Every structure is written in C-alpha cells, then in structure tokens.
Backbone bond lengths (Angstrom), bond angles and torsions (degrees), N, CA, C in turn:
res aa  C-N    CA-C-N  psi(-1)  N-CA   C-N-CA  omega(-1)  CA-C   N-CA-C  phi
1 M - - - 1.472 - - 1.530 108.60 -
2 N 1.334 118.05 131.22 1.457 118.89 -178.19 1.529 110.88 -80.09
3 R 1.349 114.42 173.80 1.465 119.03 -174.04 1.517 112.93 -61.64
4 R 1.331 115.82 -38.51 1.457 118.62 -178.44 1.519 110.88 -63.02
5 A 1.328 116.65 -42.17 1.457 119.88 178.51 1.520 111.47 -65.46
6 L 1.334 115.78 -39.02 1.458 119.05 178.52 1.523 111.19 -62.93
7 L 1.339 115.91 -42.21 1.458 119.16 -179.99 1.513 111.78 -64.20
8 R 1.322 115.93 -36.51 1.456 119.08 -178.51 1.526 112.12 -68.42
9 T 1.334 117.87 -21.96 1.457 120.27 -179.32 1.524 111.81 -96.65
10 A 1.349 117.25 4.68 1.466 120.02 -179.15 1.521 111.01 -68.22
11 A 1.320 115.67 161.18 1.472 121.21 -179.95 1.516 108.61 -83.39
12 L 1.323 115.99 96.81 1.463 120.42 -171.91 1.517 112.90 -72.04
13 T 1.283 117.92 -32.61 1.453 119.52 -174.59 1.516 110.98 -61.55
14 G 1.325 117.10 -45.67 1.448 120.27 179.86 1.507 112.40 -65.11
15 V 1.324 117.45 -39.78 1.458 120.86 179.80 1.514 110.49 -65.01
16 A 1.326 117.07 -43.81 1.460 120.34 -179.16 1.517 110.89 -61.36
17 A 1.325 116.78 -40.70 1.459 119.68 179.61 1.515 111.31 -66.56
18 A 1.326 116.49 -40.90 1.461 120.50 -177.76 1.514 111.88 -64.80
19 T 1.320 117.51 -34.94 1.457 120.30 -178.04 1.511 112.85 -81.16
20 G 1.309 118.20 -5.70 1.447 120.14 -178.90 1.506 112.73 83.86
21 L 1.336 117.89 10.57 1.455 120.53 179.03 1.515 111.07 -69.33
22 A 1.311 116.54 142.40 1.457 120.12 172.55 1.513 108.64 -72.81
23 A 1.315 117.70 129.46 1.461 120.47 179.32 1.518 110.68 -67.18
24 T 1.291 116.45 -32.05 1.457 121.82 174.27 1.511 107.38 -134.73
25 S 1.319 116.39 161.94 1.461 119.74 -179.75 1.515 110.11 -64.97
26 T 1.332 115.35 143.24 1.443 121.27 177.07 1.507 108.28 -106.81
27 A 1.305 116.49 131.57 1.456 119.77 -178.69 1.510 109.77 -65.23
28 G 1.307 116.85 136.81 1.456 121.79 178.76 1.507 109.30 -129.58
29 A 1.309 115.26 171.21 1.450 119.68 179.99 1.516 108.43 -73.23
30 A 1.323 118.36 115.33 1.459 122.52 -178.71 1.516 109.36 -80.70
31 T 1.335 115.27 141.05 1.448 119.78 175.39 1.515 108.64 -106.61
32 S 1.306 117.23 156.72 1.452 120.49 -172.36 1.515 112.77 -89.21
33 T 1.348 118.01 -24.70 1.457 119.92 -179.09 1.505 109.78 -139.42
34 A 1.332 115.90 151.58 1.460 119.97 174.58 1.510 108.59 -62.00
35 G 1.323 115.87 139.82 1.454 119.24 179.29 1.501 112.85 110.77
36 A 1.351 119.57 -7.86 1.447 120.60 177.43 1.515 109.41 -73.88
37 A 1.330 116.43 151.05 1.450 120.74 -178.25 1.517 110.84 -67.42
38 A 1.331 116.50 152.21 1.449 121.59 179.36 1.521 110.04 -64.66
39 P 1.340 118.53 141.47 1.451 120.84 179.98 1.512 110.63 -66.57
40 A 1.340 116.59 155.39 1.449 121.92 -175.85 1.521 112.28 -79.98
41 A 1.336 117.84 -12.69 1.458 121.20 -178.07 1.521 110.47 -60.20
42 E 1.331 116.72 152.80 1.456 121.88 -179.32 1.527 110.43 -59.83
43 A 1.315 115.61 135.98 1.461 120.56 -177.38 1.522 110.82 -68.85
44 V 1.329 115.76 139.67 1.468 122.37 173.83 1.515 107.44 -118.00
45 N 1.329 116.97 127.84 1.457 121.22 -176.47 1.517 111.22 -71.64
46 G 1.328 115.90 129.83 1.452 121.90 -179.52 1.521 111.92 -112.04
47 P 1.329 117.98 -140.93 1.476 121.32 -174.13 1.523 113.19 -78.87
48 W 1.325 114.33 162.06 1.456 120.91 168.90 1.521 108.80 -90.28
49 L 1.327 115.41 145.89 1.459 121.92 170.96 1.521 107.79 -112.44
50 V 1.325 116.49 127.46 1.460 121.51 -179.83 1.530 108.13 -116.70
51 S 1.334 115.80 114.66 1.464 120.55 175.79 1.522 108.35 -85.58
52 V 1.316 115.39 125.48 1.469 119.86 -172.84 1.521 112.32 -114.67
53 G 1.339 116.98 21.29 1.457 121.06 176.02 1.511 113.94 89.07
54 W 1.326 116.73 -38.92 1.476 120.73 -179.45 1.532 111.16 -112.35
55 G 1.295 118.32 5.69 1.454 121.89 -178.87 1.520 109.96 167.89
56 V 1.334 115.89 -171.95 1.463 121.28 -176.34 1.524 109.29 -129.41
57 L 1.336 115.67 128.33 1.454 122.10 177.40 1.521 109.95 -103.53
58 Q 1.328 115.94 151.23 1.459 121.52 176.36 1.523 109.00 -118.30
59 V 1.331 116.67 128.64 1.455 123.05 178.17 1.517 107.12 -107.53
60 D 1.321 116.63 106.02 1.458 121.12 -175.72 1.525 111.75 -80.53
61 P 1.323 118.06 150.96 1.462 121.06 177.69 1.529 111.60 -53.82
62 G 1.335 116.24 134.20 1.453 120.87 177.23 1.512 115.20 77.26
63 R 1.344 117.88 7.70 1.467 121.54 -179.77 1.521 110.98 -110.86
64 T 1.319 116.43 155.38 1.460 120.65 175.96 1.516 112.29 -106.15
65 T 1.310 118.04 -23.45 1.460 121.25 -176.31 1.525 109.89 -109.10
66 P 1.334 117.87 124.11 1.461 119.39 178.44 1.521 111.14 -71.53
67 R 1.307 115.59 157.64 1.461 121.13 174.00 1.521 109.10 -117.91
68 E 1.322 115.61 153.84 1.461 119.74 -179.00 1.518 109.94 -73.77
69 L 1.324 115.31 125.97 1.458 120.36 174.55 1.516 110.66 -97.45
70 L 1.338 116.47 -45.36 1.461 122.05 179.90 1.521 108.66 -134.54
71 P 1.338 118.30 133.22 1.467 121.26 -173.07 1.519 114.56 -82.22
72 N 1.335 117.74 -10.91 1.461 119.66 -179.21 1.522 109.05 -147.71
73 G 1.311 115.66 173.88 1.456 119.44 179.90 1.515 112.62 84.43
74 D 1.335 115.47 -174.41 1.463 120.32 -168.98 1.522 109.47 -159.69
75 H 1.339 115.94 172.44 1.467 124.93 170.66 1.535 113.07 56.56
76 A 1.309 117.35 47.72 1.462 121.15 -176.91 1.524 111.78 -71.09
77 K 1.334 115.52 143.64 1.465 122.20 177.74 1.534 108.51 -143.93
78 T 1.334 115.36 132.62 1.460 121.01 -176.33 1.524 111.29 -89.20
79 S 1.327 116.77 145.15 1.461 121.57 177.48 1.526 110.26 -66.14
80 P 1.333 118.35 157.79 1.464 121.09 -177.88 1.525 113.89 -57.28
81 D 1.336 118.66 -30.63 1.465 120.16 178.79 1.524 112.48 -84.98
82 G 1.348 117.48 -2.95 1.450 121.84 175.67 1.505 115.84 85.97
83 R 1.322 118.48 -8.37 1.460 119.41 -172.08 1.524 113.69 -81.87
84 Y 1.334 117.84 -36.18 1.458 121.23 -171.08 1.526 111.81 -112.99
85 V 1.313 115.28 148.49 1.458 121.83 176.64 1.523 107.95 -121.65
86 A 1.322 116.65 122.45 1.463 120.91 173.00 1.523 108.13 -94.96
87 W 1.322 116.72 136.87 1.462 119.82 177.03 1.523 108.92 -150.82
88 V 1.332 115.51 164.65 1.458 120.16 -172.55 1.523 109.84 -131.83
89 N 1.314 114.47 164.69 1.461 121.23 173.27 1.520 107.93 -141.01
90 T 1.326 116.42 134.95 1.463 120.70 174.53 1.513 111.92 -123.13
91 A 1.343 116.54 1.84 1.464 121.00 -178.26 1.525 110.82 -89.70
92 R 1.338 114.56 -179.03 1.460 120.23 178.15 1.522 108.28 -139.77
93 S 1.304 116.04 130.69 1.459 119.19 179.40 1.521 110.26 -74.60
94 G 1.331 115.99 159.44 1.453 121.20 -178.00 1.518 113.39 -59.62
95 D 1.329 115.91 -33.91 1.471 118.47 -178.94 1.526 112.32 -89.59
96 G 1.343 116.65 1.89 1.456 119.68 177.49 1.506 114.99 80.08
97 S 1.341 117.47 3.24 1.463 119.76 -176.86 1.525 112.51 -78.68
98 L 1.328 116.93 -17.54 1.461 120.79 -179.13 1.516 109.42 -110.42
99 E 1.318 117.02 118.23 1.449 123.52 -179.92 1.531 108.70 -121.65
100 P 1.334 118.55 168.28 1.459 120.43 179.16 1.525 112.56 -56.39
101 F 1.329 115.80 138.68 1.459 120.54 179.81 1.516 110.77 -153.63
102 V 1.324 114.70 161.52 1.465 124.22 166.73 1.518 105.05 -123.84
103 A 1.328 117.40 126.04 1.456 119.92 -172.66 1.523 111.17 -140.49
104 V 1.323 115.32 166.08 1.463 123.03 178.89 1.517 108.57 -127.90
105 Y 1.326 115.64 133.86 1.463 122.86 179.13 1.521 108.58 -112.97
106 D 1.328 116.72 134.00 1.460 123.28 179.08 1.524 108.89 -93.05
107 R 1.330 118.07 112.13 1.464 122.04 -178.10 1.527 112.23 -68.13
108 T 1.324 117.97 -18.83 1.461 121.07 -179.51 1.516 112.10 -85.87
109 T 1.332 116.72 -45.99 1.464 120.58 -175.63 1.518 113.71 -99.43
110 G 1.337 117.70 -17.98 1.455 120.99 -176.22 1.516 113.73 81.51
111 Q 1.333 117.80 2.96 1.460 120.74 -179.08 1.528 111.04 -78.08
112 K 1.340 115.44 147.22 1.454 122.37 177.31 1.527 108.83 -119.17
113 R 1.321 115.24 140.59 1.456 119.79 -179.71 1.522 109.42 -135.57
114 T 1.325 117.42 127.09 1.457 122.35 179.92 1.514 109.97 -85.08
115 L 1.343 115.96 128.75 1.458 120.73 177.86 1.521 111.65 -93.93
116 L 1.338 116.55 -44.09 1.459 122.02 178.92 1.512 108.86 -132.65
117 A 1.323 117.25 141.90 1.462 122.60 177.44 1.520 108.20 -141.86
118 D 1.331 115.64 132.43 1.457 119.96 -175.31 1.514 110.75 -142.02
119 P 1.333 117.34 163.06 1.469 120.35 176.69 1.518 110.77 -70.19
120 F 1.313 115.72 160.49 1.453 121.96 -179.51 1.524 110.68 -56.30
121 G 1.327 115.63 138.20 1.457 121.72 -176.85 1.511 112.52 115.64
122 V 1.335 116.91 -23.34 1.462 121.08 175.49 1.525 108.31 -79.68
123 H 1.319 116.73 135.02 1.461 121.02 -177.26 1.524 110.41 -111.38
124 Y 1.319 115.93 135.58 1.455 121.78 173.61 1.524 109.13 -120.86
125 G 1.330 116.47 132.81 1.456 120.96 177.66 1.513 111.61 -92.82
126 A 1.334 115.35 -173.04 1.465 121.59 -175.66 1.526 111.26 -66.71
127 P 1.335 117.94 129.64 1.469 120.50 -179.92 1.527 112.51 -83.34
128 T 1.323 115.74 156.25 1.459 122.73 173.07 1.525 108.08 -137.72
129 W 1.329 117.13 142.75 1.469 121.99 -174.76 1.526 111.81 -91.73
130 S 1.329 116.04 143.82 1.461 119.95 167.28 1.526 107.65 -68.49
131 P 1.320 118.90 150.46 1.470 120.14 -176.13 1.518 114.33 -63.56
132 D 1.335 118.80 -22.25 1.467 119.70 176.66 1.525 112.42 -89.13
133 G 1.334 117.74 0.06 1.458 121.62 175.65 1.505 115.63 74.88
134 T 1.333 118.43 11.20 1.470 119.58 -177.09 1.523 113.21 -90.68
135 E 1.340 117.76 -20.62 1.456 120.93 -176.80 1.523 110.37 -138.16
136 I 1.325 114.74 157.68 1.458 120.77 165.55 1.525 107.17 -122.08
137 A 1.319 116.12 146.02 1.459 121.27 175.66 1.517 108.78 -113.41
138 L 1.323 116.75 143.24 1.459 121.26 178.53 1.515 109.97 -158.41
139 V 1.323 114.88 159.75 1.462 121.75 179.93 1.516 109.05 -90.79
140 T 1.318 116.14 139.72 1.458 121.80 175.35 1.528 107.74 -147.87
141 G 1.313 116.71 -170.32 1.457 120.54 -179.38 1.517 111.67 104.97
142 E 1.325 115.56 161.17 1.459 121.40 -177.15 1.522 112.39 -58.45
143 N 1.321 116.61 -37.72 1.457 122.09 -179.30 1.528 111.42 -115.12
144 N 1.319 116.53 26.94 1.468 121.10 -176.52 1.526 110.24 53.20
145 D 1.323 116.18 41.72 1.465 121.03 -171.99 1.527 113.20 -112.74
146 R 1.332 116.88 19.40 1.458 119.20 179.11 1.529 109.38 -137.53
147 L 1.325 116.69 123.67 1.461 122.12 175.97 1.522 107.67 -101.09
148 I 1.331 116.28 120.08 1.460 120.48 -177.31 1.525 110.18 -118.63
149 A 1.316 115.43 158.11 1.459 122.75 170.68 1.524 107.82 -113.22
150 V 1.326 116.20 134.14 1.465 121.87 -178.11 1.527 108.76 -114.48
151 D 1.313 116.98 125.67 1.462 122.07 175.39 1.528 108.09 -71.95
152 V 1.345 117.78 119.37 1.458 119.42 -174.30 1.526 112.26 -75.27
153 A 1.303 118.38 -13.92 1.463 120.39 177.34 1.519 111.82 -84.57
154 T 1.356 116.81 -35.64 1.462 120.16 -173.17 1.528 114.09 -117.28
155 G 1.339 118.15 -19.91 1.455 120.90 -174.91 1.519 113.11 82.98
156 A 1.324 117.70 1.45 1.469 120.69 178.12 1.522 109.70 -67.71
157 T 1.332 115.81 144.04 1.464 120.56 -177.48 1.527 111.01 -118.17
158 R 1.316 115.10 153.36 1.459 121.42 171.49 1.518 107.76 -140.29
159 V 1.322 116.60 146.33 1.462 121.94 -179.59 1.515 109.05 -85.79
160 L 1.322 116.39 126.66 1.458 121.54 177.46 1.519 111.21 -89.19
161 I 1.327 117.28 -43.05 1.451 122.25 176.36 1.523 107.70 -164.18
162 Q 1.328 117.13 153.23 1.456 120.42 -179.37 1.527 110.26 -153.38
163 G 1.338 115.68 167.65 1.447 120.62 173.81 1.510 115.48 113.00
164 H 1.360 118.11 -12.39 1.458 121.77 177.81 1.526 108.85 -135.04
165 P 1.331 118.58 144.48 1.469 119.95 175.51 1.532 110.54 -60.39
166 M 1.338 115.53 135.85 1.459 121.78 -176.27 1.522 109.46 -138.41
167 A 1.351 115.79 163.61 1.462 121.11 177.89 1.520 109.07 -162.57
168 D 1.320 115.88 161.97 1.467 124.70 169.77 1.523 114.50 56.27
169 P 1.328 120.39 51.16 1.468 118.97 179.10 1.527 111.79 -69.43
170 D 1.331 115.79 146.95 1.465 122.02 174.95 1.521 108.29 -139.03
171 W 1.345 116.00 123.20 1.465 122.83 -177.00 1.523 108.80 -86.22
172 S 1.328 117.56 128.96 1.459 120.98 -179.21 1.527 110.73 -67.08
173 R 1.328 116.09 152.05 1.466 120.67 -178.57 1.519 112.15 -67.95
174 D 1.352 118.14 -21.38 1.466 118.82 176.32 1.527 111.96 -86.31
175 G 1.328 117.36 -3.00 1.461 122.04 172.98 1.506 116.03 82.50
176 S 1.328 119.07 -1.19 1.461 120.34 -171.49 1.513 114.71 -93.00
177 M 1.349 118.48 -15.00 1.459 120.86 -170.43 1.520 111.31 -142.80
178 I 1.322 114.72 158.65 1.454 122.63 169.08 1.519 107.46 -130.89
179 A 1.325 116.86 124.32 1.464 121.84 174.52 1.522 108.53 -91.98
180 L 1.329 117.61 146.29 1.456 120.27 -179.03 1.521 110.58 -162.13
181 R 1.323 113.28 159.15 1.473 119.46 173.30 1.525 107.29 -81.29
182 W 1.306 116.87 137.27 1.459 122.86 -168.81 1.520 108.54 -136.19
183 H 1.324 117.04 141.45 1.463 120.05 175.26 1.518 108.28 -116.69
184 S 1.329 114.73 108.00 1.462 121.23 178.10 1.527 109.75 -83.48
185 R 1.325 116.75 137.12 1.458 119.80 179.74 1.533 111.54 -64.14
186 S 1.317 117.16 -34.14 1.467 120.19 -176.77 1.524 112.88 -95.15
187 E 1.333 117.35 -26.73 1.465 120.38 -173.31 1.518 113.78 -113.62
188 G 1.320 118.60 -8.25 1.450 121.31 179.17 1.520 112.74 82.74
189 P 1.334 117.24 -163.57 1.460 121.04 -175.84 1.529 112.20 -71.13
190 Q 1.325 116.48 145.07 1.459 123.23 -179.87 1.516 108.72 -164.17
191 L 1.315 116.76 175.64 1.455 122.20 169.64 1.519 108.33 -104.41
192 R 1.317 116.19 140.49 1.469 120.91 177.37 1.527 110.13 -132.46
193 V 1.337 114.71 160.63 1.455 122.55 174.02 1.520 107.86 -118.23
194 L 1.330 116.00 122.55 1.458 121.67 176.82 1.517 109.21 -90.28
195 E 1.337 117.02 118.27 1.460 121.83 174.80 1.522 107.80 -84.19
196 L 1.319 117.15 112.73 1.456 120.39 -171.44 1.527 112.66 -68.57
197 A 1.314 118.02 -28.70 1.462 120.12 -178.53 1.520 112.12 -69.33
198 T 1.330 116.73 -31.89 1.465 120.51 -176.31 1.517 113.65 -111.15
199 G 1.332 117.63 -17.02 1.458 120.93 -175.78 1.519 113.19 76.79
200 T 1.336 117.38 14.07 1.457 122.23 -178.88 1.524 110.54 -89.95
201 A 1.329 116.43 131.06 1.460 121.53 176.97 1.529 107.90 -104.03
202 R 1.335 116.80 103.58 1.460 122.71 -177.66 1.530 111.20 -90.54
203 R 1.320 115.58 141.32 1.457 120.04 177.98 1.524 109.60 -66.88
204 L 1.328 115.59 130.73 1.454 122.69 -178.36 1.528 111.34 -107.84
205 Y 1.335 116.49 -43.45 1.463 120.74 -177.14 1.513 109.20 -150.81
206 T 1.332 115.22 133.83 1.458 122.61 174.48 1.522 107.96 -118.18
207 P 1.323 119.03 135.06 1.468 120.30 -177.40 1.522 112.23 -59.23
208 G 1.337 114.72 150.05 1.450 119.40 -178.53 1.503 113.84 -77.79
209 A 1.328 117.41 -19.40 1.465 121.22 -179.14 1.519 108.99 -151.85
210 P 1.347 118.05 152.31 1.468 120.26 176.26 1.523 110.65 -58.40
211 G 1.312 115.46 139.69 1.452 120.19 178.30 1.517 114.68 87.78
212 E 1.336 118.10 -1.92 1.466 119.59 177.85 1.529 109.85 -61.74
213 L 1.330 115.75 133.17 1.459 121.05 176.22 1.520 108.80 -94.93
214 F 1.317 116.75 125.98 1.463 120.63 -178.48 1.525 108.77 -155.68
215 G 1.339 116.34 161.22 1.454 120.05 178.25 1.511 112.06 160.54
216 S 1.326 116.49 -159.75 1.468 124.09 -179.98 1.526 112.62 56.56
217 P 1.345 119.55 49.05 1.461 119.70 -179.62 1.527 112.18 -69.13
218 V 1.327 116.37 141.40 1.461 121.40 176.89 1.523 108.04 -146.73
219 F 1.319 116.56 134.08 1.457 120.95 179.67 1.523 110.99 -69.29
220 M 1.333 116.15 141.25 1.450 119.78 165.93 1.526 108.21 -66.32
221 P 1.333 117.98 156.02 1.470 120.24 -174.73 1.524 114.82 -55.10
222 D 1.348 118.55 -30.23 1.460 119.76 -179.99 1.517 112.85 -84.88
223 S 1.334 117.50 1.76 1.472 124.68 178.07 1.521 113.39 64.66
224 G 1.343 117.80 13.72 1.449 120.10 -177.91 1.512 114.92 -91.80
225 R 1.337 117.14 -21.13 1.459 122.09 179.14 1.520 109.23 -137.54
226 V 1.326 115.80 162.71 1.464 122.33 176.84 1.523 108.09 -121.61
227 V 1.326 115.76 130.30 1.460 122.60 176.29 1.525 108.35 -96.45
228 F 1.328 117.11 142.51 1.461 120.69 178.09 1.524 108.80 -152.94
229 R 1.310 116.53 170.53 1.468 121.97 178.76 1.526 109.06 -104.46
230 T 1.312 116.32 147.25 1.458 120.03 -179.23 1.525 110.15 -158.93
231 D 1.345 116.54 153.39 1.467 120.81 172.27 1.529 110.61 -103.91
232 R 1.328 116.91 23.17 1.465 123.42 -176.66 1.524 112.55 -53.60
233 W 1.328 118.35 -40.46 1.455 121.50 -172.37 1.530 113.56 -92.30
234 Y 1.343 117.44 -10.62 1.463 120.01 -179.07 1.527 110.53 -134.38
235 P 1.332 117.68 54.65 1.477 119.51 -174.89 1.523 113.73 -68.89
236 D 1.330 117.67 -19.03 1.466 119.97 -175.51 1.524 113.04 -88.58
237 L 1.329 117.40 -11.82 1.463 119.95 177.72 1.523 109.02 -79.66
238 E 1.320 116.70 140.91 1.463 120.26 -176.61 1.522 112.05 -76.93
239 S 1.318 117.87 -31.69 1.468 121.42 -179.39 1.521 108.83 -149.64
240 S 1.323 115.61 170.31 1.466 120.97 -177.54 1.524 110.37 47.34
241 N 1.323 115.45 48.30 1.459 120.42 -174.00 1.528 113.42 -115.53
242 H 1.333 117.57 19.55 1.457 121.01 -177.78 1.521 112.09 -92.63
243 S 1.314 114.93 157.37 1.457 124.05 165.41 1.527 107.09 -127.73
244 L 1.327 116.18 157.50 1.451 120.08 164.22 1.524 107.18 -91.53
245 A 1.332 116.04 136.51 1.452 122.21 -178.26 1.525 108.76 -133.51
246 S 1.323 115.81 166.57 1.459 119.50 174.86 1.516 109.82 -141.54
247 V 1.306 115.87 158.31 1.452 122.57 179.16 1.531 107.38 -146.79
248 R 1.327 116.15 147.20 1.464 120.14 176.77 1.528 109.64 -66.52
249 I 1.328 116.70 155.42 1.466 119.81 -177.25 1.524 111.84 -66.54
250 G 1.332 117.16 -14.65 1.458 119.81 174.75 1.512 113.21 -84.48
251 G 1.355 116.84 -3.33 1.454 120.94 177.42 1.511 114.47 93.56
252 T 1.327 117.78 7.68 1.463 121.12 179.75 1.530 109.88 -112.87
253 G 1.350 114.89 173.58 1.459 119.92 172.22 1.510 114.44 72.18
254 L 1.335 118.52 40.31 1.456 121.34 177.20 1.523 109.98 -58.72
255 K 1.332 116.38 132.70 1.457 121.10 -176.41 1.524 109.76 -140.02
256 R 1.329 116.21 131.99 1.467 120.10 172.55 1.519 107.75 -83.79
257 L 1.346 116.61 128.85 1.458 121.16 -173.15 1.516 113.42 -98.43
258 T 1.316 117.35 -27.95 1.466 121.27 -176.21 1.525 109.38 -117.46
259 G 1.331 116.41 142.23 1.448 120.30 -173.60 1.509 114.96 -90.56
260 E 1.314 117.80 -35.14 1.463 121.10 -175.05 1.524 110.31 -97.19
261 P 1.338 118.68 132.19 1.463 119.61 179.45 1.525 111.45 -65.70
262 R 1.310 116.31 134.15 1.464 123.21 178.38 1.524 108.02 -145.71
263 F 1.314 115.25 177.46 1.461 121.35 164.26 1.524 107.11 -89.08
264 Y 1.336 117.04 133.12 1.465 121.23 176.01 1.526 109.49 -130.60
265 L 1.323 115.55 144.08 1.456 121.40 175.44 1.517 108.63 -149.31
266 S 1.325 116.60 136.32 1.455 123.79 169.11 1.531 114.19 58.08
267 P 1.331 119.02 58.80 1.461 118.93 173.95 1.529 111.23 -62.29
268 V 1.325 116.50 147.08 1.461 121.57 -179.69 1.522 108.49 -150.44
269 F 1.330 117.25 141.11 1.455 121.20 177.60 1.524 110.29 -90.74
270 S 1.319 114.96 147.47 1.465 120.46 178.20 1.520 109.67 -66.36
271 P 1.332 117.57 154.95 1.463 119.86 179.51 1.521 113.81 -54.94
272 D 1.345 117.75 -33.66 1.462 118.94 179.21 1.520 112.83 -84.63
273 G 1.345 117.90 -1.68 1.445 122.17 174.86 1.511 115.62 78.34
274 R 1.323 118.60 5.86 1.463 120.67 -173.88 1.530 113.68 -91.87
275 Y 1.337 117.60 -13.67 1.456 120.51 -174.30 1.525 109.99 -139.72
276 C 1.324 115.03 158.65 1.460 121.65 174.44 1.520 107.71 -128.40
277 A 1.315 117.76 127.37 1.462 122.59 178.80 1.523 109.17 -115.12
278 A 1.320 115.90 159.15 1.462 121.38 177.66 1.521 108.54 -155.32
279 L 1.305 116.16 160.20 1.454 120.61 169.39 1.522 107.89 -80.24
280 S 1.319 116.89 138.09 1.448 121.39 -179.04 1.523 109.09 -154.18
281 V 1.326 116.71 -179.14 1.460 122.30 -179.63 1.528 108.40 -127.39
282 P 1.328 118.61 117.15 1.465 120.63 178.11 1.520 111.52 -60.89
283 P 1.334 117.86 144.12 1.471 120.23 -176.37 1.522 113.51 -62.95
284 E 1.325 117.28 -27.50 1.458 119.75 -179.25 1.530 112.78 -89.19
285 N 1.324 116.58 7.05 1.460 120.42 -177.14 1.528 110.46 -62.81
286 E 1.324 116.71 125.80 1.457 120.37 179.69 1.521 112.42 -75.36
287 Y 1.360 117.11 -14.94 1.463 120.84 177.58 1.523 107.66 -117.49
288 P 1.321 119.02 112.42 1.464 120.73 -173.23 1.517 114.56 -63.76
289 D 1.348 118.44 -19.20 1.456 119.06 179.34 1.525 112.15 -100.32
290 G 1.320 118.08 7.30 1.453 120.85 -178.64 1.512 111.24 -94.26
291 G 1.324 117.40 106.39 1.456 121.59 -175.63 1.516 113.37 -89.88
292 N 1.315 114.78 173.35 1.452 121.75 174.87 1.517 107.75 -152.90
293 I 1.326 117.81 -173.23 1.456 122.34 -176.79 1.519 109.24 -105.92
294 I 1.332 116.40 130.29 1.457 122.20 175.07 1.527 107.87 -117.60
295 V 1.318 116.28 139.77 1.465 121.91 -175.99 1.516 109.34 -120.80
296 S 1.330 116.50 140.95 1.459 123.20 175.82 1.521 108.79 -123.66
297 T 1.322 116.07 151.27 1.455 119.17 167.32 1.519 107.80 -65.61
298 S 1.323 117.25 163.03 1.461 119.82 -177.50 1.523 112.07 -63.23
299 G 1.347 117.01 -23.37 1.455 120.50 176.15 1.513 113.73 -88.06
300 F 1.337 117.93 -2.01 1.462 125.48 177.54 1.534 112.16 59.04
301 G 1.337 115.67 32.00 1.454 118.67 177.45 1.510 113.14 -92.36
302 E 1.304 118.01 -9.95 1.464 122.40 -177.53 1.519 108.67 -147.93
303 Q 1.337 116.20 143.22 1.460 121.33 176.91 1.512 109.54 -134.15
304 W 1.338 116.60 148.67 1.453 120.56 174.62 1.525 109.43 -151.36
305 W 1.323 114.58 155.96 1.462 121.75 -177.57 1.510 110.26 -91.30
306 I 1.325 115.63 147.47 1.461 122.03 175.43 1.525 108.48 -95.36
307 P 1.314 118.19 120.82 1.469 119.92 177.37 1.522 110.39 -59.38
308 G 1.315 116.04 140.99 1.451 119.61 178.73 1.504 112.05 161.89
309 D 1.315 116.50 -179.82 1.453 121.64 179.16 1.526 110.50 -70.32
310 E 1.321 115.37 162.89 1.453 120.58 175.14 1.530 109.23 -79.83
311 Y 1.326 115.12 150.40 1.458 120.76 -178.74 1.525 108.20 -120.16
312 D 1.319 115.50 77.69 1.459 120.59 -177.47 1.530 110.65 -63.37
313 D 1.337 114.45 138.45 1.463 121.68 174.67 1.527 112.43 56.79
314 S 1.313 117.60 32.58 1.462 120.72 178.05 1.524 110.02 -70.97
315 T 1.319 116.00 154.62 1.458 120.77 -177.04 1.519 113.01 -115.49
316 R 1.344 116.95 -27.52 1.458 118.48 -174.84 1.520 111.18 -156.09
317 L 1.339 114.86 144.93 1.460 122.05 173.50 1.520 108.84 -117.36
318 D 1.323 116.72 138.41 1.459 120.77 173.42 1.517 108.19 -132.97
319 W 1.326 116.23 154.63 1.458 121.82 179.17 1.523 107.61 -121.90
320 A 1.320 116.52 109.89 1.453 122.04 -172.51 1.520 112.33 -87.27
321 R 1.282 115.69 148.47 1.457 121.85 171.85 1.529 108.69 -72.36
322 A 1.329 116.50 141.88 1.460 120.22 178.32 1.519 110.22 -69.71
323 L 1.328 116.15 144.48 1.468 121.12 176.35 1.525 109.91 -95.50
C-alpha cells in the first residue's frame, strides 16, 4: 500500500483533536467589511490553506482530500478574524486575461475584491496581515526591494521600508514588528525585524556559514521569538536537511527546535497559539517532491503528520481561524 493510501486510512478523529482543530465550524462574530478588528472571543483553529503556485487549496478539519478555495494566484494568508483571505498573482495567463493582482476573498460570502492590479512584470510577494485586520504588508518592486502596507478597505498603499531585497514578511501579533528575510549589500542574506514605530530594521539572524539556506520567519504568538527554517545543523545532507529554529527578537538565544533533519517550508502557528504546522516531506514518501503537513506542539516536543493528499510544489501553508 502506498503512502497516500496509508494516510487515507489513518484515524482522523484522534489527529484532529490532538492538533486543536475544531471538529465542526464554530460560529463567530461576522464582520461586514474587510479591515474590521479581530473579535475578542477565544480563537478556534479551523482549516489549513495550502498555496500550490497555481491556486489555493483548503484542508478542512477531519478531511483527507483538500478542496479548491481559489483557482489562481498564490501565497494565501487569512486575516486574524478568519473571515478574509489575501492572496496575490504575478503570473500571466495565455490569453492575457490574468494579470498581476493583490486581492481579498471573503470566506463567508464568497466575494472577491481586487486591491491592486498591474500590468505583467510587476511582482508581488507573500502578504501578511496586521493584527487588527486593517492592512496587509507585502514585498514588491523590480528587485523585491520595497515593503508596502495596503489598506484593505481602500487599496491605498504606503511604503514601510525600501532599498534592499526582501521576502517572507510576517507581522507580529502585538502589531509592533515585521520579521522578514533581508539581503544586505555589505553583509549578505540574513533575517531582520522591522520596528514599525521607528522604521528601523534590526538584524535578527545571520547564517553560520556561507551558503546556509534559511528563511520563512514567523513570530511566536507572544511576539518574543521568531521561528524559521534552516539547514545550519545538517549542511552535508543533500536533502531533507532542515531544522526549525528560533531566536529572540533581540537577535540572541538561537535554539534548534526540531531534532530530526527534514525538509521544512512555511511554518505557521495555529490561531490559538498552541501548535505550529509546516509543509514537510515524510521520510517514507515515495515521491521526493510530494509534501504534506507536519504539526508540532508549541514546545516542539512532539510532531505528527496530518493525513491527506500530497501538495507538490507548494509555496505556503496557513492555518485559518474557524468561522
């Protein structure tokens, strides 16, 4: 029996409970427009969103087969209240009908609204939401050298910082910082934290050796540390050589979080802050490029796989709040 068949026969109920997933949707306070602040009610973990480069899939609690949420675009990210999904497109369809855009999808009504639209050649990176849900931040520019914030109600933009190539921004839950991958002209690639009050981008992490692969920074729920992926500890392995690591926002206290080398991409914390999920590849996978979802407790003392289909060539994982 192949891996996919084995996953489909797994005991889903126990896995869903262990991950903190809601077995059924929980009613929440609905907001009328994108940009409303997240409700104060306790967060309930809902579905995963998997961006696969050509669209966005949704993996519902207790299910093994994802369903299509969005037919095009990439890098989807859910608003803090769970209602809206921001996603981008930088490709162009053969007939020219699809051009670069930044858009918002309403999970309650199914409506889509375009915030930014540009001719082919404009690049948009992965968006991240402000904790009050009023803005999204993303990298753009000819050389990915401009981080902007977009007002989700009006589409108005403001520049947060520019001048260096950047990627993978993540807005802290306390609203004060954005972590991102940064390429310094004098120091090379690193992770930095942008302090929004001052506009200062402080160095957070510098690779231990030339050629180290690292990225996908995400704040821990308390905003005190940043988790990221790196091959720092297994540079001699050809593949599946990543660890998840964390560092304090002051740049000290580097810690390896996972013990076994794997492939990791796009770590994300659950809405309730109790778990961290990432895209990864099971060791018994018969297809080396076929990923799946791995979940850790917030203390990273235990990991388990989520039964489901493989997500080949996926780019981003998100964990949405239940509606």
